N, C-alpha and C positions, 0 to 999 in steps of 0.2 A: 700210630702216626708213622708214615714212611718218610724218611729223610736220609740223605747221605751225610758223610762227615769226612773231614781231613784229619789224619792223625800222623804226627811226625813228618808233616810235609807231603804225605801221600793221600790222595782221595780214595775213598772206598770203591769208586767205580773202576779204578785201575785193576782191581781183582775181580771185576764182574759181579760185585756183591749187591744184593738188594737189602737195604737196611730198614728195620722197623724198630722204633723206640718202644721199649717195654716199660721203662720207668726212668723219669728224669725229675727229681724233686725240684720245685721252683724256689724253695728256700732251704738253707742249711739248718741243722740242729744247733741250738745254742749250747755253749759250754756253761755249766752251772756249778756254783759253789754254795751249798746251803748247810745250815746247822739247825738241828732240832733240839731245843732245850726241853728238859724233862717237864717243867711246870709252866708250859705255855701252849697256847693253841697255834697250830701251824708251824712254820719254820722261818728262820732268818735267811734271807737271800743276799749273799755277798758277791754275786756275779758281776756287779758293776763297781766293786771296791778295788779299783786299780788306778794307776796314774792317768789312764785315758778316760776313766769314768763312763765306760760303756761295756756292753756285752761283747764277747768274742764267740766265734762259731767254729763248728767242726767241718771237716771235709764232707763232701757229698759222694754218693755212689750213683752213677748213671748205668743203666742196664740196656744194652742194645742187642737185638737179635739179627744175625746175619744169615741171609739165605744164599747159599752157594750152589751153582749147578755146573755139571760137566758131562762130557759125552759118555764116560765110563768110570769105573771105580778107580782105575789107575790115574786118570787125569784129575779126578776129584782129590785123591790123596796128594798129588803134586800141588794143587791149589791150596789145600789145607796147610801144607808145609810152609808155603810162602806167606800165607796169612798169619801163621803162628809166629814166624820171624818178625813180621811187621808189627804185630801186637805186643811182642815181648818188650818189656822196659817201659820207659815213660817219655813224654813229650807234650807238645801243644795239641789240644783237641778243639777243632772248629766245626760247628754244625752248619749245614747249608741254610737252615732257617734262621740262624742268628749269626750272620757272617761278620758282624762288626766286633765280636768278642772272641776271645780264646780262653780255654780252660787249661790249667796245668794238670795233666792227667797221667795215670799209670795203671797198668793191669797187674794188680798184686795177687788176686785170687786165681782159682782155677777157671779154665774156659771150657764150658760144656760143648760137646760135639755129638750130634746125633745124625747118622746117615739115613737117607730116605730113598725111595724109588729105586731099590736094588743098587745103591751106590752111585746113582746119577745126580744126586743132590744131597745137601746136608744143611742142617740148622746149627749154627754156632751162637751160643749165648755168651756175651762178653760183659763183664762188669768193670767199668772205669772208676777208679777212685780219683776224684777231681778236687780242685781247690774250692774253698768255701765260697768264693766269689769269682766272677769272670773278670778278665783283664781286657781293656781296650786294645785293639790292634794298632792304635795310633797313640804315640806319646806326644807330649806337649811341645817338645823342641824339634821333633821330626815332622809332625803334621801328616797330612795325607800324601802318600807317595803314588807314583804311577803304578798301576796294577792293583791298588787296593780295591776291594770289592765294595765300593760305595756308590749309591745312586747319584746321578748327576744333580738331582734337586736337593741333596742333603744340605742341611744347614751347617756346613763346615767351611770356614774361611780358608782360602788358598794360602794366606800368609799367617797361618796359625801360630808359628813361633813368635811372631811380633806381639801377640797378646801375653806372652810369658817372658818377654825381654824388656827391661826398663833401664833407662840411663839417668844419671844425675852427676853433678859436678861438685867435687870437694875443693873448697877454697884453700889458699895457703894458710899455714899455721894450724893451731889446734881448733878444730871446728866440729860442729854437730850438724849433720846433714841428714834429713829425713826424706824417705820416699815411701809413699803408701801405694801398695800394689793390690789391685783387685784380681783375684786368681779364678778365672772361669773353670768350673769343674763339670765336665760333661759326663761324669759318672754319677752314681748315687750312693757311694760309700766314702768314708773318711780317707784321706790320703796323707802320706808322709813324703814330702818332696826332697829333692837335692837342690839346694839354693847355692848358686855360685856367684861371687862378686869378683870382677876382674877389672884391673886398671888398664887403660889404653896403653899400648906398647910405647907410643911416642912420649908418654909422660914419664917413663922409667929411665931417665937419663942420669939420675944420681941415686945413690943408695938411701936407705932410711926414709922413704917417703910414703910407704903404704903398708899398714899392719906391721910396722917394724920396731916401734918403741913401746915402752910401757904405757904410754898415753894413748895408743892406738887400739881401737876395739870396734866391734860391730855388734849391734843388738837386734834380735829378731823378736817381734811382738805380734801376737795373734790372740786377740781377746784378752783373757786373763793370764795367758801363758807367755813366758819370756825366756829367751836364751841369749846369753852374752858370751862372746868369744873375744879373747884378748891375747895379744902377743906377749911372750914372756921376756924377751930381750931385744936388743937392737943389733942383731948380727947381720942385717942386710935388708934390702927391699924384698917384699913379698907381693908380687903383682896379682896373685889370685888366692882365693880361699873358697873351699867348697864344704858345705855343711850338709851331711846326709842324715835327715831326720828319721829314716827307716833303720839304718844300721847304727845310728847314734855315734857318728864319728865325724871329725873335722880333718880335712886334708888341705895342706898349704902347699901351693906351687906344685900340684900333682904329687904330693908326698915327699917333696925334697926340702921344704922350708922348715922354719922354726916351729917347734911344738907350741900349741896355743893353750892358754888357760880357759876353761869352760865353766860357766856358772849358770844357774837357772835349770831349766828342764827342756829336753827334747819333746816336742809336741806334734800332734797331727792336726790337720785342717779338715773341716767338714762344711757341708752346705753347698749350694749351687755356685755362689760367687763370694767366698770368704775373702776378708781383707788381711793383708800382711803389711806391717810397717817395719822397714829396715832403717836403722839409725847407724850411720858410720861416723865414728870419731877418729879422725886420721891426722897424723903428724906428717908433714912433708917439708922439705927444705927448698922448694922451688918458689918462684914468684907467680907461677901460673896455676890455674885450676887443674885438678886431676879428673878426667872423665872416667866414670866408673859405670860398669854394666852389671845389672842384676838379672840372672836367669832363674826361672823356676821350672824344674824338670820333674815330671812324674807320669806314671801311666794310670789313668783313671780305672776304677773298678766298678762293677755293676752287680746287682743281685741276680739279674737274668740277662738283660740286654741294654744297649745304649739308646737313648732317645735324644738325638741331636736337635730335634725340633724345639725342645723345651729350653735350650741353652740361649741365654741372652748375652751375646758377645758385645763387650764394651768397645766404643770407638776410641 
């Protein structure tokens, strides 16, 4: 199959290359952990014995054959030198036939070079070691941008960030306020988002009103998994809190606020439209409600490509 690709922001056509795919595995190899007991048939498979209760996968290897032509041997060697510099190292790899996704790739192994036609052409075989799964070129809070390679009829809302941004009001006093969020997943792999809760600036007129005392906390609940974050002291107002479920860390006020106590477990979300319940228990010293905004930020992943037509966007 002949197709071009973009690597590290440069398309293969920039070097006059004709590309032929030799091997692109459509699924990655699974990581396995097995044990074979002496007096039993078969083996025990512990591949899913982890906090996420699923299998994990190895990187893939994509093999591409590059056909290069030149007027003479000298020009051919110059082209080979430029291509070698381009291929060296790692970056995003985007194929023309799947323009909605990118692979994190690198050229680790040797690159085969075979001159032909008395030095007027050459065949270069390149092996890219790529991520186990592809990443969407669109993140949930950025949405589709001008210049993104998306067909006009794609089932992608222009206001995509609004589907991942929700608001609720926290009443004065010690309260429990729930907001249940349906999170559209236009990928087909589990994801670990960054969830940020922010209080409106106009509400922060006095200290100790948001995630600031021992009674203030926020709980994230998804299915049977739950994570609770709670302020340790009352050293001042904290208008924002960001929970990174991938890096498993909590950031308060962009890293400047009070350290939080964390209980429960960091989890990942799966399925097309998983539900997330956010419960905020807030102490504030004002007579007005505090408007809070919840955002869910992640980059969907795909086994091979994205199918936007299958996504059911909620109103």
